[in-house]
C-alpha positions as CSV (number, residue, x, y, z in Angstrom):
1,X,5.4,24.0,-50.8
2,X,6.9,25.2,-47.6
3,X,4.0,27.6,-47.0
4,X,1.6,24.7,-47.1
5,X,3.7,22.8,-44.5
6,X,3.7,25.7,-42.0
7,X,0.1,25.1,-40.7
8,X,0.9,21.4,-40.2
9,X,4.1,22.2,-38.3
10,X,2.3,24.8,-36.1
11,X,-0.8,22.7,-35.4
12,X,1.2,19.6,-34.9
13,X,3.5,21.5,-32.5
14,X,0.5,22.6,-30.4
15,X,-0.8,19.0,-30.1
16,X,2.6,17.6,-29.4
17,X,3.0,20.1,-26.6
18,X,-0.4,19.1,-25.2
19,X,0.5,15.4,-25.4
20,X,3.9,15.8,-23.7
21,X,2.8,18.4,-21.2
22,X,-0.5,17.0,-20.0
23,X,-1.4,13.6,-21.4
24,X,2.0,12.1,-20.6
25,X,1.5,12.9,-16.9
26,X,-1.8,11.0,-16.9
27,X,-1.2,8.0,-19.1
28,X,2.5,7.5,-18.9
29,X,3.9,5.6,-21.9
30,X,0.4,4.9,-23.1
31,X,0.2,8.6,-24.1
32,X,1.8,7.4,-27.4
33,X,-1.7,6.5,-28.5
34,X,-2.4,10.2,-28.5
35,X,-0.3,10.5,-31.7
36,X,-2.9,8.4,-33.6
37,X,-5.4,11.3,-34.1
38,X,-2.6,13.3,-35.8
39,X,-2.8,10.9,-38.7
40,X,-6.1,12.6,-39.7
41,X,-4.0,15.6,-40.8
42,X,-3.6,13.9,-44.2
43,X,-7.3,14.3,-44.9
44,X,-7.2,18.1,-44.9
45,X,-6.4,20.4,-47.8
46,X,-3.9,23.1,-46.9
47,X,-4.0,26.8,-47.9
48,X,-0.7,28.5,-48.4
49,X,0.0,31.3,-45.8
50,X,-0.2,34.8,-47.2
51,X,1.1,37.6,-45.1
52,X,-0.8,40.8,-44.8
53,X,0.5,43.4,-42.3
54,X,-2.8,45.1,-41.6
55,X,-4.6,41.8,-41.0
56,X,-1.7,40.5,-39.0
57,X,-1.9,43.3,-36.4
58,X,-5.7,43.1,-36.3
59,X,-5.2,39.4,-35.4
60,X,-2.8,40.2,-32.5
61,X,-5.1,42.9,-31.2
62,X,-8.2,40.7,-31.4
63,X,-6.5,37.8,-29.7
64,X,-5.3,40.2,-27.0
65,X,-8.8,41.6,-26.5
66,X,-10.1,38.1,-25.8
67,X,-7.3,37.3,-23.5
68,X,-7.3,40.5,-21.4
69,X,-11.1,40.7,-21.0
70,X,-11.4,37.0,-19.9
71,X,-8.4,37.2,-17.5
72,X,-9.6,40.5,-16.0
73,X,-13.1,39.1,-15.5
74,X,-11.7,36.2,-13.6
75,X,-9.5,38.4,-11.5
76,X,-11.6,41.4,-10.7
77,X,-15.1,40.0,-10.8
78,X,-14.3,36.6,-9.3
79,X,-16.2,34.7,-12.0
80,X,-15.3,31.2,-13.1
81,X,-13.0,30.9,-16.1
82,X,-15.8,29.2,-18.1
83,X,-18.3,31.9,-17.3
84,X,-15.8,34.6,-18.3
85,X,-14.7,33.0,-21.6
86,X,-18.2,32.1,-22.6
87,X,-19.4,35.6,-21.9
88,X,-16.7,37.2,-23.9
89,X,-17.3,34.8,-26.8
90,X,-21.1,35.3,-26.7
91,X,-20.7,39.1,-26.8
92,X,-18.2,39.3,-29.5
93,X,-20.0,36.7,-31.6
94,X,-22.3,39.5,-32.6
95,X,-19.5,41.7,-33.8
96,X,-18.8,41.8,-37.5
97,X,-15.8,43.7,-39.0
98,X,-16.0,44.2,-42.8
99,X,-12.3,44.1,-43.3
100,X,-11.5,41.4,-40.8
101,X,-14.1,38.6,-40.7
102,X,-12.0,36.5,-38.3
103,X,-12.5,39.1,-35.5
104,X,-14.9,37.2,-33.3
105,X,-13.0,33.9,-33.8
106,X,-9.7,35.5,-32.8
107,X,-11.3,37.1,-29.7
108,X,-12.9,33.7,-28.8
109,X,-9.6,32.0,-29.2
110,X,-7.9,34.6,-27.0
111,X,-10.5,34.1,-24.3
112,X,-9.4,30.4,-24.0
113,X,-5.9,31.5,-23.2
114,X,-7.3,34.1,-20.9
115,X,-9.0,31.4,-18.8
116,X,-5.7,31.0,-17.0
117,X,-6.1,34.6,-15.7
118,X,-3.6,37.2,-14.5
119,X,-3.7,35.7,-11.0
120,X,-2.0,32.7,-12.4
121,X,0.2,34.5,-14.9
122,X,1.3,37.7,-13.1
123,X,4.2,39.1,-15.1
124,X,3.3,41.6,-17.8
125,X,6.0,40.3,-20.2
126,X,4.6,36.8,-19.9
127,X,1.1,38.1,-20.8
128,X,2.6,39.9,-23.8
129,X,4.3,36.6,-24.9
130,X,1.0,34.8,-24.6
131,X,-0.8,37.3,-26.7
132,X,1.9,37.5,-29.4
133,X,2.3,33.7,-29.5
134,X,-1.5,33.1,-29.7
135,X,-2.0,35.8,-32.2
136,X,0.7,34.5,-34.5
137,X,-0.7,30.9,-34.2
138,X,-4.2,32.1,-35.1
139,X,-3.0,34.2,-38.0
140,X,-1.0,31.4,-39.6
141,X,-3.7,28.8,-39.0
142,X,-6.8,30.8,-39.7
143,X,-7.3,29.4,-43.2
144,X,-6.5,25.8,-42.3
145,X,-8.0,23.0,-40.2
146,X,-11.3,24.8,-40.4
147,X,-14.6,23.0,-39.7
148,X,-13.1,20.9,-36.9
149,X,-14.0,21.5,-33.3
150,X,-11.4,22.5,-30.8
151,X,-9.2,24.4,-33.3
152,X,-9.6,27.8,-31.6
153,X,-9.0,26.2,-28.2
154,X,-5.9,24.4,-29.5
155,X,-4.6,27.8,-30.5
156,X,-5.4,29.1,-27.1
157,X,-3.4,26.3,-25.5
158,X,-0.5,26.9,-28.0
159,X,-0.4,30.5,-26.7
160,X,0.7,29.0,-23.3
161,X,4.0,27.8,-24.7
162,X,6.2,30.4,-22.9
163,X,4.4,30.3,-19.6
164,X,4.8,26.5,-19.6
165,X,8.5,26.8,-20.5
166,X,9.1,29.5,-17.9
167,X,7.0,27.6,-15.3
168,X,4.8,30.7,-14.7
169,X,1.4,28.8,-14.9
170,X,-0.3,28.0,-11.6
171,X,-3.2,25.6,-10.9
172,X,-6.7,26.9,-10.3
173,X,-8.5,23.6,-10.2
174,X,-7.7,23.0,-6.5
175,X,-8.8,26.5,-5.6
176,X,-12.1,26.0,-7.5
177,X,-13.1,22.7,-6.1
178,X,-11.5,22.8,-2.6
179,X,-12.0,26.3,-1.4
180,X,-14.8,28.1,-3.3
181,X,-17.8,25.7,-3.1
182,X,-19.6,24.0,-0.3
183,X,-22.9,22.5,-1.6
184,X,-22.6,19.0,-3.1
185,X,-26.1,17.7,-4.0
186,X,-24.9,14.6,-5.7
187,X,-22.6,13.6,-2.9
188,X,-19.5,11.5,-3.5
189,X,-19.7,9.6,-6.7
190,X,-17.9,6.4,-7.5
191,X,-15.5,6.4,-10.4
192,X,-17.9,4.6,-12.7
193,X,-20.7,7.0,-11.9
194,X,-18.5,10.0,-12.3
195,X,-17.4,8.8,-15.8
196,X,-21.0,8.1,-16.8
197,X,-22.2,11.5,-15.8
198,X,-19.3,13.2,-17.6
199,X,-20.2,11.3,-20.8
200,X,-23.8,12.3,-20.5
201,X,-22.9,15.9,-19.9
202,X,-20.4,15.8,-22.8
203,X,-23.0,14.4,-25.2
204,X,-25.5,17.0,-24.2
205,X,-23.0,19.9,-24.7
206,X,-21.8,18.5,-28.0
207,X,-25.2,17.6,-29.5
208,X,-26.8,20.9,-28.6
209,X,-23.9,22.9,-30.0
210,X,-23.7,20.8,-33.2
211,X,-27.4,21.2,-33.7
212,X,-27.4,25.0,-33.1
213,X,-24.3,25.4,-35.3
214,X,-25.3,23.2,-38.3
215,X,-29.1,23.0,-38.2
216,X,-30.2,26.3,-36.7
217,X,-27.6,28.5,-38.4
218,X,-26.1,30.1,-35.2
219,X,-22.6,29.6,-36.3
220,X,-19.9,27.8,-34.3
221,X,-19.1,30.6,-31.8
222,X,-22.7,31.5,-30.8
223,X,-23.6,27.8,-30.7
224,X,-20.8,27.2,-28.2
225,X,-20.7,30.4,-26.1
226,X,-24.4,31.1,-25.5
227,X,-25.4,27.6,-24.1
228,X,-22.1,27.4,-22.1
229,X,-22.7,30.8,-20.6
230,X,-26.3,29.8,-19.6
231,X,-25.0,26.6,-18.0
232,X,-22.2,28.5,-16.1
233,X,-24.6,31.1,-14.6
234,X,-26.0,28.8,-11.8
235,X,-22.4,28.1,-10.6
236,X,-21.9,31.9,-10.2
237,X,-25.1,32.1,-8.0
238,X,-25.0,28.9,-5.9
239,X,-21.9,27.5,-4.2
240,X,-21.9,24.0,-5.8
241,X,-19.1,21.5,-5.4
242,X,-18.4,18.0,-6.4
243,X,-19.6,16.8,-9.8
244,X,-22.0,19.7,-10.2
245,X,-19.1,22.2,-10.1
246,X,-17.5,20.2,-12.9
247,X,-20.6,20.3,-15.2
248,X,-19.9,23.7,-16.8
249,X,-16.3,22.8,-17.6
250,X,-17.3,19.4,-19.2
251,X,-20.2,21.1,-21.1
252,X,-17.9,23.9,-22.3
253,X,-15.2,21.6,-23.5
254,X,-17.8,19.3,-25.2
255,X,-19.3,22.3,-27.0
256,X,-16.0,22.7,-28.8
257,X,-16.6,19.3,-30.3
258,X,-20.0,20.5,-31.4
259,X,-18.4,23.5,-33.2
260,X,-17.4,21.0,-35.9
261,X,-18.9,21.6,-39.3
262,X,-21.2,18.8,-40.5
263,X,-19.2,18.5,-43.8
264,X,-16.2,17.6,-41.7
265,X,-17.8,15.5,-39.0
266,X,-21.2,13.7,-39.4
267,X,-23.6,13.0,-36.6
268,X,-22.2,9.6,-35.7
269,X,-18.6,10.8,-35.8
270,X,-19.3,13.8,-33.7
271,X,-21.1,11.7,-31.1
272,X,-18.1,9.3,-31.0
273,X,-15.8,12.3,-30.6
274,X,-17.9,13.6,-27.7
275,X,-17.6,10.3,-25.9
276,X,-13.9,10.2,-26.5
277,X,-13.6,13.8,-25.2
278,X,-15.5,12.7,-22.0
279,X,-13.2,9.7,-21.4
280,X,-10.0,11.6,-22.1
281,X,-11.2,14.5,-19.9
282,X,-12.0,12.2,-17.0
283,X,-8.5,10.9,-16.9
284,X,-6.5,14.1,-17.6
285,X,-8.4,17.1,-16.2
286,X,-6.5,17.0,-12.8
287,X,-3.3,17.7,-14.9
288,X,-4.7,20.8,-16.7
289,X,-2.9,22.9,-14.1
290,X,-4.5,26.1,-15.2
291,X,-3.4,25.9,-18.9
292,X,-5.7,28.1,-21.0
293,X,-7.0,26.1,-24.0
294,X,-6.6,22.7,-22.5
295,X,-10.3,21.9,-23.0
296,X,-10.1,22.9,-26.7
297,X,-7.0,20.9,-27.3
298,X,-8.7,17.8,-25.8
299,X,-11.8,18.4,-27.9
300,X,-9.7,18.9,-31.1
301,X,-7.8,15.6,-30.6
302,X,-11.1,13.9,-30.0
303,X,-12.5,15.3,-33.2
304,X,-9.4,14.3,-35.2
305,X,-9.9,10.7,-33.9
306,X,-13.5,11.0,-34.9
307,X,-12.4,11.9,-38.5
308,X,-10.2,8.8,-38.6
309,X,-13.1,6.6,-37.4
310,X,-15.4,8.2,-39.9
311,X,-12.9,7.6,-42.7
312,X,-12.6,4.0,-41.7
313,X,-16.2,3.4,-42.5
314,X,-16.8,6.1,-45.2
315,X,-14.7,6.9,-48.2
316,X,-16.1,10.4,-48.5
317,X,-13.5,13.1,-48.5
318,X,-13.4,15.3,-45.4
319,X,-15.1,18.6,-46.3
320,X,-13.3,21.6,-44.9
321,X,-14.6,25.1,-44.8
322,X,-12.5,27.8,-46.3
323,X,-13.3,30.3,-43.4
324,X,-13.3,30.0,-39.6
């Protein structure tokens, strides 16, 4: 029985850390509503954790590969975190290991943690803590909560536990938007227009990924990473600022919602989840503070809320895949 509770404790711990560390700063006491999506945990079936030494070390190494490659790409090649993570995910989505079919998923999850980059987490021992923490979270959650968007990103955020506790994370959002870009074709947008454009971008990212994932057979990682990489390319070429600079970030986060399996979230539920993601993102992204995986955690909570809404109008049991 205890082995079945472990995934709930770990996943719940990640989301509680996200709610207390980020959402609380934005919504104050209203952040308590963020606990509502966690109620959807009851609709998932849980697989007992079985420990395998070989697979365990493969997981740590795979997560570390994703983290290191993404962080180094940001630091040494001066690419945006979204570009780096999407590129790593896209490349490794074509890798298949016969003895470890979670390889590409573990690398992709590690890339989310790596979006914080070594420039923001400088100490080697902190980097090691991130990789070990994230690798362990992935290993003990790999067979559970599958089919829901944002799971891999949530694990990436959970890997930031020790940097958050040690105060080693640093903000990169101000650097990105205030120092690096100069062209702003949309000008200054009002709050209402900004929210509207974020919702539109989110819906586009979610629907495209969901369609590629479930209808075209790309699989969740390719469906998320490839379009996100394409969207991020112009930002590497032209010095955009303002809302345009925000588009790849919104699109990437929304693509995590679209990674959901259609047996877990139907079309209507995934669209609702996408809109929820956009609204939550609009209010809390200034508080991300360089946390790797924050986009994924936001997407996951939005999907969990979508499951609750879906269940309120549909008695069908949530279908959960047995593999990531």
